[in-house]
N, C-alpha and C positions, 0 to 999 in steps of 0.2 A: 359599473363598478371599476375603479382604479386598479390596475395591476400593481402599481407601485404601493398601494396600500396593503394589498397583499404580501408584498415582498416585506413592508415593514412588519406587519404581523409576525411573519416567520422569523424575522431578524430579532424582535423582541423576545419570542419563545427561545430561540437559540442563545441569545445573550444573557437572559435571566432578568434584565432590568431595562427600563426606559432610557436611563442615562448612557448605558453601555450600547443599546441599539442606536442611539443618537450619534454616538461617536463612530460607529461603523457606517452609519448612512450620511454622515456629514450634515446632519440638520440638528435643530435644538430639541431638547427633551419635549417642550411644549408642542411642537410641531409633530412629534411621534405620538403623543397622547391623542392630539386631535385627530390625527389619521386613523388611529385605532378606533376612537369613538365614531367617527364616521363609518368605518367599516361595520362596527357592530350594529349601528342603526341599519345600514343597508342589508346585513345578514339576518338581522332581527333576534340576535341573541348576544349574551355577553361572551367574549373570547378570551380576555385576559382578566384574571383576579390580581388587584394591586394590594400587596403586604407590605406596608412601610416603603422601602426604597428598592424592594425586589418585587417581582410579578411571578405568577404561575399560571398556566394555561387552564382554562375552565373545562368541564366534560364536553361542553359544545365545541369550544376551541380545539380540543383534542380530536374531536371526530372529524373535523375538516381539515386538520392539519396535513395528513398525507395527500389528500386531493389538492390541497393548495400547492404543495411543493411540486406535484406532478403538473399542475396547471402553469406554474411558473417556468418549469423546465420545457414545457410545450411552447410557451410564449418565446422564451430564448431561442428555440429551435426555428421559429419563424424567419429570423433573419438569415440563417444558415440555408434553409431551403429555397427562400425567395432569391437569394444573391448567390448564383452558383459559382462566380468569379471570387466570391470572398469566402475565407475560412473564418467563420464567426459562429458564436452561440456558447451553449454550455457543454462542456465535455465532464461525463462522470466516470472517474477512474478508481479503480482499486489497486492497492499495492501490498506485496507481502513485506515482512519486516525487514529483510535484507535490501529490497529494492527501494522501500521507502526511505532508508537513510543512506543508500548508495547512489544509484544511478538517477532516480526519480528528480531530486533537485536540479541537477544539471540539465535534464530533458525539459523539465518546466521552464527553467530560466531561457532556453532556446525557444520554446514555444511562445512565450510571453513577449519576446523581443521580435520574433517573426510574424506573430498572428495576434496582434493587440486586441482584436475583436473577439477573442475567446475569454470564457470564464470557466474555471476548473475546480470541480468538485472532487475530494479526495477520500475514500474509504478504506482505512487501513484494515487489514485482516490477514488470516492464514489462507494459503493457496486454496484449499479445498472448499472453504466457504465462498471465497471470492469467484470460483468457477460457477457455483450455484448462483450467485448474484448476477453474473453475466448472463446465465442461461435465462433467468426470470426476467431480465431487462431492467433490474434495479440499477446497474451501471452499465456503461457503454463497453469498457474494456478493463483489463487488469494486467498488471505485470505479476506473473507468478511463476512457480515451478511447473514443468511439465507434468501433466497429470498421468497417473498410473492406469488410466482406464481410457476407452474411446470417447472423443468428444461427440455430443449431438450434432446433426447436420447443420443446426441454425448457428453454430459457433465454428471459429477459426483459430488456429494458433499458429505463432511464428516464433521460432528460436532467435534469441538475441545473443546469449552467452553461454558456454559450458564451462562448468567448475569441477576439476577432478578432485577426489580426495587425497588429503594430505595428512601427515602426522604433524600436529602442533606440539612443540615441545620448547622447553627453556633453551636458550641460545647455547649455553654449557653442553647441551646434548646434541648439537648439530651434527657430529660426526657419527652417532650412534645408529645402529641398524634400526630401522623403523618397526619391524615386526618384533625385536627384541624389546624395544621401548613400550609397546602396545601389551606384551606379555608381563614385563616385570614392574612397570611403572603403575601407579593409581591412575585410572581412567576417569577423565571428566567426559562423560558420555553426552553426545548430542541426542536429543529426546527423541526415542523411538516412535512416538506417537505422530511425529511428523515425517514427511517423505524423505528429506534429507538424512534424518536420523536413521530411517529404514535402511537406506543405501550403506550407511556406515556399518549398521549391524550385519547386513548381509556380508560385506566384506570379511568381518571378523570370522563369521561362521565358515565361509570357503576357505579361509586361510587357517582355519582350525586354531584360532587364537581365543583363550578363555581369559579376558582381561579381570583385572582387580578394581572393580567399579568403585569409585568414591562419590560422585555426584552425577546427576542426569538432569539436564536443562536444555531448553530452546531459546538460547540467547547466544548468538555467536561471539558478540563482543565481550560479554560477561565471560565466556569459556576462555577467550584470549587473555583476558586480565588474570583469571584464576591460573592458568598455566604460567604466566609471568611470575606469578608470586609463588611458583614451586609446588602447587597443590596436586600436579600430576600431568598427564599428556592427554590428547585428544585426537579423535579422528574425525576431521570435518572437511567440508568442501572449501576449496581455495576460493573464498568469496572475495567480490570486488571491493575496493576501497569506498569509504574511508575506515581504516582500522583505529583502534584506540591509539592515542600517541604515546610515545616514551616507553613502549614495550620492547623487551629483548627476547625475541622468539625466534626459532627455527620452524621453517616451513619444509618437511621433510617429504619428498615423493615417494609413492609407494612402489615396491618392486614388482607387484602383480597388476594386471589390467584390473580396473574396477569400472563400475557405473559412474558416470558423470552427471552432477546435478545440473539440469537444464533450465535455464531462466528465459522466459520469453513473454510474448502478450497473447492473451485470449481476448476475442472480440465478438460481438453478435453481427452476424451479417446483415439482419434485419433493421438494425438500428439507422434512424434518420441522420444520425450524427457520424456516419461511417466515413465522411469526408474529414472530419476532425480527428477520428481514430486513424486514418491513413496519415494525416500529418504528424500525429504523435509517433506512430511507428517509424516513420521517415527520421525524425529527430532523435528518436531512441537509438536506431541504428547508427547514426553519427557519434553520438556520445559513447556508446560501447567500443566503436572503432578507436575513438581517442583515448579510452582506457586501456586498451589493449596494445597500444604502440607507444 
């Protein structure tokens, strides 16, 4: 059985049509259809249902899809395992929203340039979910917030960046006292369901500040835009760029010590792709160092 035909099957499912898969694979739609038919004969079951120009996966295809993805990952690993001198294979990464838009694109640019033999799969998600994905082996590593719980012995975490809490206010309020702003102005609250928002909430309670809450959301860029529009102030981590352009904001440090939001990389020690993870960690440190200088 040709592993390339399995790759074609997965690509067709992911793209939703033969034509789209053909563009991704850089072959003709007729070649895609031929490979799928050959694979179906070898499997002994229909895998793809054709509906006009689109396709859907059959019940039989859905049953083999997870194992097919796993098989293709294992095949990609063979090159990395066999050639210790070369960093190659598939790296499966997770990234929390801040990292996905911030440091990750720069890290991946360095990775692709330095290690052309790698292929990277990226799973967006919140930190708590990504920790579980690493622990289960669904992904090799993730850029996440530091967990407020001890990690299992199978996983390791390393700090990349610390982000202190700041008061985010319109630029016209730059000279105001941060505690006075949090008490008097409407608060655009960082979502308390997530770890960064809980740190902000803890600071407010320790400082005996009872804010006038207006909104609550887990989207730092959106919070920045709302503050710029005069809808209120916010207590947020001083997150890494990029920030939305054209905003006139004051980033006011707090007078009292507070917990910092810590961003780092968690990975599975048992992964056969640990060499790829090590390379990713090394390039991530370089990007963070460049962003802080």
